[in-house]
C-alpha positions, 0 to 999 in steps of 0.5 A, a space after each residue: 907594819 901595824 896593819 900587816 900585823 893585824 891582818 895576819 892575827 886575824 887570819 889566825 884567830 878565824 882559823 883557830 876559831 873554825 877548829 873550835 877553839 873556844 874562850 879557855 881552850 889551850 893552845 900551845 906552841 913548839 915554836 922558835 922566836 919568829 912572826 908566826 910565833 907571834 901571830 899565834 900568840 896574838 890570836 890565841 890571845 884574841 880568841 881568849 884562849 890561853 897559851 903555852 910555848 916551849 922552845 923547840 931547843 927542848 927535849 921531848 919530855 921536858 915539854 911533855 911535863 909542861 904541856 901535858 899539865 894543861 891538856 892542850 886542844 892545839 899544838 903549833 910546832 915547827 918541823 925543826 930548827 937552826 942554830 949555830 949553822 946545823 939543823 935541827 929536825 924535831 919530826 921524832 919529838 914533834 911524835 914522841 911529845 903528841 903520843 903523850 898529849 891524848 887532849 889534842 884535836 888538831 895539830 898546826 905544822 910550819 915548815 921552818 927547815 924545809 918548806 917543802 915538807 908536807 905537814 903530814 910527814 911531821 903528823 898525821 891529819 896535821 894542817 900546814 900552817 897557810 891552810 890554818 890562815 886559810 881555814 876562814 879567812 875574814 873580809 878584805 879590810 874588816 877589823 879584827 874581832 875581840 872576844 870579851 873576857 872577864 880581867 881574870 881570864 888566863 892569857 898564858 902558862 909560864 913554868 917556873 921549876 922547883 926542885 921536886 916533882 913536875 914544873 910549876 904551871 903558872 897562870 897568869 892573867 889577861 888584866 894583870 899582865 896588861 897592866 904590868 906591859 903597860 908600864 914597860 914603856 916608862 922602864 924601857 924608855 920606849 918611844 915612838 919609832 923606836 925597835 926593841 930587841 932582847 934575845 930570848 927563845 920562846 921557852 924564857 919569860 924575856 919572849 913574853 916580856 918582848 912581846 909587851 913591848 907591842 903596848 908601846 909605839 915601838 916595834 919589837 925585832 925577832 931573832 932566832 939563831 944563835 948568839 955566836 955564830 958565826 961569831 959573837 958580833 953577831 947580835 951587834 950586826 943585827 943591832 946596825 942592820 936593825 937600827 935597835 934602839 934599846 938592845 936587851 941581852 943576858 948577863 952571861 952573853 956579855 960577858 962571854 962576849 968580852 972575854 972573846 976578843 974579837 971585832 968590838 960593839 964600837 966597830 959597828 956602826 950602833 948610833 941609833 942605840 941608845 939602852 943596852 939590858 941586861 938580866 938573867 943573872 947578876 950583871 958583874 961590874 966587870 961588864 958594866 966597865 966593858 960596855 961603857 969603855 966600848 960605847 961611852 957614857 951617852 949610853 944607858 946600861 941597866 940590869 933587870 931581876 924579876 921572875 917568870 913567876 909575874 912575867 915582869 922584872 922588881 927591880 931594873 932599870 929608870 932613865 932619869 937616874 944615874 947609872 952606878 957600876 954592879 947595881 940596878 937602878 930602882 924599884 919598878 913601879 908597884 913593886 913594894 921590894 924590900 930585903 928581909 932577914 930571917 927574923 922578917 926585918 926589913 933590912 938595907 945595904 945588907 943582903 936579904 931575902 926579896 919579898 914582896 910585900 904588897 899584891 902585883 896584879 901580874 902574880 899568879 892566879 893559880 897553879 895548873 893541878 892546884 885546886 886549893 892553892 897549896 903549891 902556890 902558898 907553899 911556893 912563894 908564902 911559907 916563909 913569909 906568912 902573907 908576904 911573896 918569898 922570891 928566892 932570891 938574895 938582895 941588897 937594897 942599897 942606901 940611895 934606893 937600888 939593887 944589888 942581886 946575887 942569885 937564887 936563895 934557893 935551889 933551882 938552876 937558873 941558867 940565862 934567865 930559864 929556870 929548871 928546876 933540880 928534879 929534872 936535871 938528876 932525873 935525865 942524869 939518873 937514865 945513866 946506869 952508871 950514875 947513882 946519886 946526884 946534886 946540881 947548883 949553879 953559884 956565883 964565881 969567886 962567891 959573890 957577884 958574877 957569872 954563875 957557875 952550875 957544877 952536877 956532883 955525881 956518885 957513881 957505881 962502884 969501880 966506875 970512875 968519870 971519865 971524857 966519855 961518861 961526862 960526855 954522855 951526861 952533858 949530852 942526855 942532859 941536854 936532851 931530855 932537859 935544854 942545851 941552857 942546863 947543861 952543867 959548865 962542869 961535872 965532879 964525882 964524889 963520894 957521897 951526897 949531902 943528906 937529912 935524916 929525912 933523906 933529903 938532898 941538901 942542895 940550899 946548904 952546899 950552895 952557900 957553902 960554896 959561896 962563902 958560909 962556913 957548915 954550923 951557918 949553912 945547915 944544921 949539922 945534928 939533922 944530918 945523915 952525913 954530915 963529914 960528906 960536906 967536907 968536900 965542899 968545904 975545900 972546894 969553895 976555897 977555890 972557887 
């Protein structure tokens, strides 16, 4: 109940205060999408601390690259997690993470896999979750207390990777996020008694988005586990059991469910379900048709697209408007979205760069480690000074809807979780057989549809890509980055296209694979090895 949640948050907040957590201190969580993680976040916010989370599926290096930047005071972690019917112990990962987080003063362990496991067995001196709650319990029936902070006080840190260096540590404010989250009830049509669900992990901004639905009078449904175990009907079964009214899934998961066959959604009792949302990548027209074949015209299907950078959607659903196949219904409230051509002209019914021409409350207040703001300006305002360029291709339709065509830059977007190519390269290059790499994700067929991620590798002389080496590369990426960022395919090439200054041509290769001519995708005169593009031109013909 709401009362039980409030009481648990008050207990956890008392525990954090007892550990010496002050406003502005960083509290980080290596935890799955469960109630304790939600309670810990709300407790952190209530004491004015700054929250950040990573899913336990993330490898130690990916977590360190994120958390080390923000110098946390408290680490909350589980002993492991369960996925696809298998248990994954995380004790060794926790040890590796702590070894590179010298600022951590307190560790709190939730025994998730083995409830009899002592916290000290995971990390020396660690507290158990229940011990945290008992450190300074509030008096019975007492109201929770909330630290009073300015509008621009940091609430949390999210991470959105670029193509070089560490992931960007994006800081968003309490006030800015509050305003963005409050409008959610209108765009999602949330009502008293509703049950809101979005499939997500704590390493994706959709977890923060889901938590924001608590600003409405709806309840939220948390789920930790595989969306495909024991089969692809598991989430429809969850919706049936939980009486879910609004259900959010990734476009890729919907497409996989359609292709896999098995028990269709209409075989479940989903009478409570009014709406299905999709995000993470463009929802193909075929998926629109399949959903309406399954549910009929009374269901509201909406697709959304936004960004970790603002923890909200730019374009998405509107319950007052009709649904058109393959199209996002409207620009979101408070989002001045336009499509711009390369000269900075607004275009309609033509593909252009997604830009935001007016400020939004949840835009980053700063990046960690970027005191002068240079990296922030480079990330969003370099192409069009003073105007936010997000890095997506978008087409604004004549009726005011939108179609998203994927990333216009080279950041890898897997089911909504963005990871810089540099992190994938670092993982692949740890194998001595791999000399050079290039990775892209593009819609198969060159336009809308499911994203296909391929890693191109240059191997050492005499080495040929074989099944065992492919498995080794994928395993290293899975361990160092995340399972989501394991490529669909690995291909051996002779050389990676580069500029005369040595920069990898990720964006031009992506454009070629989506059908652009090499002369349109890159300045041939600026390339060190222009003939290297020939391979990708031929490959594009088969996509």
